[in-house]
TISE-59095 format. One record per residue (C-alpha): residue in three letters; z, y, x. Coordinates in steps of 0.05 Angstrom, whole numbers, padded with zeros to 5 digits, always signed. Layout:
% TISE-59095
ALAZYX ...
//
This chain:
% TISE-59095
MET+00219+00338+00133 THR+00234+00274+00172 ALA+00178+00250+00216 LEU+00149+00183+00196 ARG+00162+00126+00244 SER+00101+00086+00261 TYR+00101+00013+00240 GLY+00032-00002+00268 THR-00034-00009+00234 MET-00060-00046+00173 PRO-00132-00066+00161 THR-00166-00045+00097 ALA-00219-00088+00062 TYR-00274-00041+00085 GLY-00275-00047+00161 ILE-00226+00011+00172 THR-00156+00003+00201 VAL-00104+00054+00180 PRO-00035+00072+00207 VAL+00026+00051+00168 PHE+00098+00073+00173 TYR+00169+00049+00162 PRO+00201+00067+00095 ASP+00260+00114+00097 SER+00308+00059+00076 PHE+00289+00012+00133 GLU+00349-00016+00170 ALA+00335-00082+00204 GLY+00280-00134+00206 GLU+00211-00123+00179 PRO+00207-00080+00117 ASP+00185-00110+00051 HIS+00135-00054+00045 VAL+00104+00001+00087 LEU+00085+00073+00076 PHE+00013+00099+00077 THR-00010+00170+00087 PRO-00054+00197+00031 GLU-00114+00189+00078 GLY-00095+00117+00092 ALA-00087+00104+00018 ALA-00156+00133+00005 PHE-00188+00085+00055 CYS-00149+00027+00025 ALA-00176+00046-00043 GLY-00247+00043-00018 ILE-00263+00117-00029 TYR-00325+00124+00015 GLU-00350+00195+00008 PRO-00311+00243+00054 ALA-00311+00298+00001 ALA-00282+00251-00050 ARG-00228+00228-00001 GLU-00210+00301+00012 ARG-00202+00313-00063 TYR-00159+00250-00070 ILE-00115+00271-00011 ALA-00107+00341-00039 ALA-00088+00314-00108 ALA-00038+00266-00077 LYS-00005+00321-00036 ALA-00002+00368-00095 SER+00029+00318-00143 GLY+00070+00277-00094 VAL+00041+00212-00121 MET-00024+00175-00109 PRO-00074+00192-00165 PRO-00117+00138-00198 PHE-00167+00120-00143 GLU-00222+00101-00193 GLU-00229+00175-00210 TYR-00251+00188-00138 GLY-00299+00131-00128 GLY-00249+00079-00108 HIS-00246+00008-00134 LYS-00208-00057-00130 CYS-00222-00101-00070 PRO-00276-00152-00086 ARG-00258-00226-00079 ILE-00314-00276-00073 SER-00302-00351-00075 LEU-00320-00387-00010 PRO-00343-00458-00025 ARG-00325-00516+00020 PRO-00389-00535+00058 ASP-00419-00602+00040 ALA-00441-00616+00112 PRO-00393-00585+00164 VAL-00424-00566+00230 TYR-00365-00581+00276 PRO-00367-00657+00272 LYS-00440-00654+00293 MET-00429-00612+00354 PRO-00454-00651+00415 GLY-00405-00660+00473 LYS-00353-00612+00446 ASP-00313-00616+00511 LEU-00375-00590+00548 THR-00390-00532+00501 PRO-00353-00466+00490 VAL-00337-00485+00417 GLU-00264-00500+00432 GLU-00256-00432+00465 TRP-00285-00399+00403 ILE-00240-00439+00357 THR-00177-00425+00397 GLY-00194-00351+00399 ILE-00206-00345+00324 LEU-00142-00383+00307 ASP-00102-00339+00355 HIS-00121-00277+00313 HIS-00091-00273+00244 ARG-00123-00208+00220 TRP-00197-00208+00205 CYS-00207-00142+00240 ASP-00182-00175+00305 ARG-00221-00239+00293 ALA-00284-00200+00285 GLU-00275-00161+00349 PHE-00260-00226+00387 LEU-00321-00261+00358 LEU-00368-00202+00369 GLY-00343-00194+00439 ILE-00360-00266+00458 ILE-00425-00263+00419 GLY-00446-00199+00454 ASP-00431-00228+00523 ASN-00475-00287+00507 LEU-00532-00246+00478 ARG-00534-00201+00540 GLN-00539-00262+00585 VAL-00599-00290+00550 GLY-00632-00233+00511 VAL-00653-00240+00439 GLY-00727-00253+00428 GLU-00742-00258+00503 GLY-00780-00323+00514 VAL-00769-00389+00480 LEU-00694-00391+00496 GLY-00684-00321+00469 GLU-00716-00340+00404 PHE-00673-00401+00392 TYR-00608-00377+00424 PRO-00584-00339+00362 LEU-00585-00404+00324 SER-00540-00436+00377 LEU-00492-00378+00370 SER-00492-00385+00295 MET-00475-00458+00303 LEU-00415-00441+00347 LEU-00394-00386+00298 THR-00400-00434+00239 ALA-00359-00489+00273 SER-00305-00438+00289 LEU-00303-00410+00218 GLU-00296-00480+00190 HIS-00228-00486+00223 LEU-00200-00428+00183 GLY-00205-00467+00118 GLU-00212-00403+00077 THR-00228-00407+00003 GLU-00248-00335-00011 ILE-00275-00272+00022 ASP-00233-00209+00012 CYS-00255-00163+00069 LEU-00317-00135+00101 GLU-00309-00168+00169 ALA-00303-00237+00139 ALA-00363-00226+00094 ALA-00405-00201+00152 LEU-00392-00261+00195 TYR-00396-00314+00141 ALA-00464-00283+00125 LEU-00488-00304+00194 SER-00464-00376+00189 MET-00508-00438+00182 HIS-00482-00455+00112 GLY-00527-00429+00057 GLU-00468-00424+00008 TRP-00429-00382+00059 ILE-00489-00336+00071 GLU-00494-00326-00003 ALA-00420-00311-00011 GLY-00419-00263+00048 THR-00480-00224+00026 GLU-00455-00222-00045 TRP-00390-00189-00021 LEU-00428-00140+00024 GLU-00485-00121-00023 PRO-00448-00066-00062 PHE-00431-00034+00005 ARG-00498-00043+00039 GLU-00510+00032+00044 THR-00437+00053+00054 TRP-00380+00014+00087 PHE-00422-00044+00114 ARG-00477+00001+00140 ASP-00427+00043+00179 TRP-00388-00017+00205 ALA-00451-00052+00230 ALA-00479+00011+00261 ALA-00417+00016+00304 ARG-00426-00057+00326 PRO-00494-00068+00358 ASP-00477-00139+00379 TYR-00470-00158+00305 VAL-00537-00125+00289 ALA-00570-00160+00349 LEU-00547-00229+00325 ALA-00566-00214+00253 ARG-00636-00193+00275 GLY-00643-00257+00315 LEU-00625-00297+00253 ARG-00665-00256+00203 VAL-00727-00300+00199 PRO-00699-00371+00209 MET-00642-00359+00160 ASP-00682-00315+00112 LEU-00628-00261+00113 PRO-00637-00199+00070 VAL-00671-00141+00106 TRP-00613-00093+00092 LEU-00568-00138+00134 VAL-00607-00122+00197 GLU-00639-00054+00186 ILE-00578-00011+00201 GLU-00576+00064+00206 GLY-00506+00086+00190 ARG-00453+00136+00210 VAL-00420+00115+00275 ALA-00348+00140+00277 
//
């Protein structure tokens, strides 16, 4: 059996990145398609329960084809419309040349995959939270709102019209636009005790910001009370 040649990784809709491989017929240039392992296909299909994934993988290996993922708890990727905000935040940012907003915008535009955008944004958010401390004194109570403003101004530059992955939903849910919060939480709600819970549990900086925004933005409790499996 010829060993598969790694092509890199591909993000799934559920906060998991899986390895992908070159097809056997690849000759030059980027392939029109890539190959997934049965495990990678199970994650792409949104099969959450480990036992169900194992059954799916076993069936795929036994038959040589991917079985219907719905029979194992999988489903199609949700797509939620993302309305254009009536009152953008970016034009109202005071002294943009004196704030870090341009750094945030440049960073988010430099990353084309949402998994990479999320890690960039959470990295810079975490650095800021650790400098001030959430809930510590007057500044700590209001600082999460400042970070949400920077996040919102950055997201506005993407010009997206729909949410089709967990990372995007999670960050739009912490924006200052009520319609974006609604869209983000609508995408996440079916996965509040599965994919989202685990993703957030592995990212304490996200949870810290969400908790800081919980009261002023009236976020749902499940968005901040996270006890998931940390891979």
